[in-house]
Residue frames relative to the residue before (quaternion, step in Angstrom):
aa qw qx qy qz dx dy dz
M 1.0000 0.0000 0.0000 0.0000 0.00 0.00 0.00
G 0.6308 0.5526 -0.3278 0.4350 3.60 1.05 -0.77
T 0.6329 0.5417 -0.3251 0.4476 3.58 1.04 -0.76
V 0.6427 0.5122 -0.3152 0.4746 3.58 1.00 -0.81
A 0.6497 0.5099 -0.3090 0.4717 3.59 0.98 -0.84
N 0.6561 0.5065 -0.3112 0.4650 3.60 0.96 -0.84
T 0.6481 0.5110 -0.3111 0.4713 3.57 0.99 -0.84
T 0.6545 0.5040 -0.3068 0.4729 3.58 0.95 -0.85
L 0.6508 0.5083 -0.3064 0.4735 3.57 0.97 -0.86
R 0.6486 0.5150 -0.3121 0.4654 3.57 0.96 -0.87
R 0.6493 0.5077 -0.3140 0.4713 3.62 0.95 -0.84
F 0.6389 0.5245 -0.3158 0.4657 3.56 0.99 -0.84
A 0.6654 0.5035 -0.2986 0.4632 3.60 0.93 -0.89
V 0.6628 0.4919 -0.3011 0.4776 3.58 0.93 -0.90
S 0.6415 0.5144 -0.3199 0.4707 3.58 0.97 -0.82
G 0.6489 0.5238 -0.3096 0.4568 3.57 0.98 -0.85
L 0.6598 0.4945 -0.3023 0.4784 3.59 0.95 -0.84
F 0.6371 0.5294 -0.3190 0.4605 3.57 1.01 -0.82
I 0.6741 0.4859 -0.2886 0.4755 3.58 0.90 -0.92
A 0.6411 0.5153 -0.3243 0.4672 3.60 0.98 -0.81
S 0.6464 0.5140 -0.3153 0.4675 3.60 0.99 -0.81
L 0.6668 0.4954 -0.3035 0.4666 3.57 0.90 -0.88
T 0.6375 0.5275 -0.3226 0.4595 3.56 1.00 -0.80
T 0.6549 0.5088 -0.3066 0.4672 3.57 0.95 -0.88
L 0.6745 0.4797 -0.2928 0.4788 3.58 0.87 -0.92
G 0.6371 0.5306 -0.3256 0.4546 3.57 0.98 -0.79
A 0.6522 0.5042 -0.3132 0.4716 3.56 0.94 -0.85
W 0.6384 0.5458 -0.3280 0.4323 3.58 0.98 -0.87
F 0.7667 0.3823 -0.1986 0.4760 3.58 0.89 -0.92
V 0.7325 0.4243 -0.2384 0.4760 3.60 1.07 -0.62
V 0.7612 0.3026 -0.1629 0.5500 3.58 0.87 -0.95
K 0.2731 -0.8356 0.4546 0.1432 3.55 0.15 1.33
P 0.6238 0.5444 -0.3801 0.4123 3.69 0.88 -0.62
V 0.5305 0.6143 -0.4158 0.4103 3.62 1.18 -0.36
R 0.5879 0.6024 -0.3551 0.4066 3.58 1.14 -0.62
A 0.5698 0.6004 -0.3841 0.4090 3.60 1.17 -0.42
L 0.5384 0.6164 -0.4076 0.4050 3.60 1.21 -0.26
L 0.7911 0.1079 -0.0413 0.6007 3.59 1.12 -0.70
P 0.0361 -0.8578 0.5122 0.0230 3.62 0.59 1.09
N 0.6061 0.5656 -0.3745 0.4154 3.61 1.06 -0.57
S 0.6120 0.5337 -0.3558 0.4627 3.60 1.17 -0.41
M 0.6700 0.4562 -0.2889 0.5094 3.58 1.28 -0.22
G 0.6621 -0.5381 0.2924 0.4319 3.58 1.24 0.38
M 0.4782 0.6643 -0.4455 0.3627 3.58 1.24 0.15
V 0.3671 -0.6910 0.5766 0.2353 3.57 -1.25 0.50
C 0.0565 -0.8106 0.5827 -0.0154 3.58 -0.66 1.13
P 0.1967 -0.8222 0.5232 0.1070 3.62 -0.09 1.25
N 0.7849 0.0472 -0.0411 0.6165 3.60 1.23 -0.38
A 0.7206 -0.4701 0.3034 0.4095 3.57 -1.29 0.03
Q 0.7082 0.4806 -0.2646 0.4443 3.61 1.17 -0.39
I 0.8065 0.2806 -0.1030 0.5101 3.58 1.04 -0.70
C 0.0217 0.7493 -0.6619 0.0054 3.53 -1.13 0.82
A 0.0521 -0.7871 0.6146 0.0007 3.56 -1.03 0.86
E 0.6702 -0.5243 0.3506 0.3912 3.54 -1.29 0.25
S 0.8125 0.0209 0.0135 0.5825 3.60 1.05 -0.67
D 0.6750 -0.4782 0.3717 0.4214 3.56 -1.30 0.27
A 0.6354 0.5600 -0.3256 0.4203 3.57 1.03 -0.81
Q 0.7204 0.4473 -0.2455 0.4697 3.60 1.12 -0.58
T 0.5006 0.6894 -0.4265 0.3036 3.61 1.19 -0.20
A 0.6261 0.5337 -0.3504 0.4476 3.63 1.02 -0.69
E 0.6540 0.4945 -0.3040 0.4851 3.58 0.99 -0.85
A 0.6426 0.5194 -0.3181 0.4649 3.58 0.98 -0.85
Q 0.6448 0.5167 -0.3199 0.4636 3.61 0.97 -0.83
A 0.6512 0.5109 -0.3139 0.4651 3.60 0.98 -0.86
L 0.6558 0.5004 -0.3088 0.4735 3.61 0.95 -0.84
Y 0.6402 0.5270 -0.3137 0.4626 3.56 0.99 -0.86
D 0.6764 0.4952 -0.2964 0.4576 3.59 0.83 -0.97
E 0.6462 0.5176 -0.3129 0.4654 3.58 1.00 -0.84
A 0.6777 0.4855 -0.2881 0.4712 3.59 0.90 -0.92
F 0.6432 0.5246 -0.3204 0.4566 3.58 0.97 -0.84
A 0.6604 0.4965 -0.3014 0.4760 3.59 0.97 -0.86
F 0.6373 0.5321 -0.3232 0.4542 3.59 0.99 -0.83
V 0.6801 0.4790 -0.2917 0.4722 3.58 0.84 -0.96
S 0.6477 0.5249 -0.3216 0.4489 3.58 0.95 -0.85
L 0.6960 0.4747 -0.2674 0.4676 3.57 1.00 -0.84
H 0.8049 0.3392 -0.1513 0.4628 3.60 0.80 -1.00
V 0.7586 0.3367 -0.1956 0.5223 3.58 1.13 -0.50
G 0.6002 -0.5248 0.3760 0.4722 3.55 0.86 -0.97
K 0.6552 -0.5123 0.3786 0.4061 3.53 -1.26 0.29
L 0.3681 -0.7092 0.5579 0.2243 3.55 -1.01 0.83
K 0.4864 -0.6758 0.4739 0.2866 3.57 -1.02 0.80
S 0.7886 0.0575 -0.0283 0.6115 3.56 1.15 -0.59
T 0.4897 -0.6465 0.4911 0.3177 3.54 -1.25 0.32
P 0.3519 -0.7657 0.4983 0.2037 3.60 -0.59 1.11
K 0.4230 -0.6537 0.5621 0.2789 3.54 -1.28 0.49
V 0.0729 -0.8059 0.5875 -0.0008 3.56 -0.89 0.97
V 0.2112 -0.7466 0.6209 0.1120 3.55 -1.04 0.89
F 0.1705 -0.7944 0.5792 0.0660 3.58 -0.67 1.15
C 0.0648 -0.7908 0.6086 -0.0022 3.56 -0.70 1.14
H 0.2221 -0.7740 0.5811 0.1180 3.56 -0.97 0.91
T 0.7503 0.3399 -0.2007 0.5303 3.59 1.14 -0.47
D 0.6074 -0.5534 0.4286 0.3757 3.53 -1.26 0.43
A 0.6109 0.5599 -0.3544 0.4333 3.59 1.04 -0.71
C 0.6393 0.5068 -0.3199 0.4818 3.60 1.00 -0.78
A 0.6607 0.5072 -0.3098 0.4584 3.58 0.87 -0.92
D 0.6361 0.5276 -0.3212 0.4625 3.58 1.02 -0.78
T 0.5966 0.5806 -0.3569 0.4238 3.57 1.06 -0.73
F 0.7677 0.3361 -0.1691 0.5187 3.58 1.03 -0.79
G 0.5779 -0.6312 0.3586 0.3729 3.58 1.24 0.33
L 0.5215 0.6598 -0.4002 0.3641 3.58 1.17 0.46
G 0.5531 0.6608 -0.3703 0.3470 3.58 1.25 -0.28
């Protein structure tokens, strides 16, 4: 009886892992904003934990925009508890990749 229970448990675990994997892959390909969790895997350049841009040439501009926006929000709205991650897209193709187009 124990062997049958172990086999059933093992099948349940394997099925659960398979379903979890499919769900994750499905979300990655269908729900484009999920891609913002790992923008560097989509070809973005991320010089730090807060900023990602399409190319190295755009990271300085992205950093300046981020710093300006962060200062504005801190002054007019209030201090942020954490620093948000931002993906900067200059082209429509990049925006489409993240579901923003």
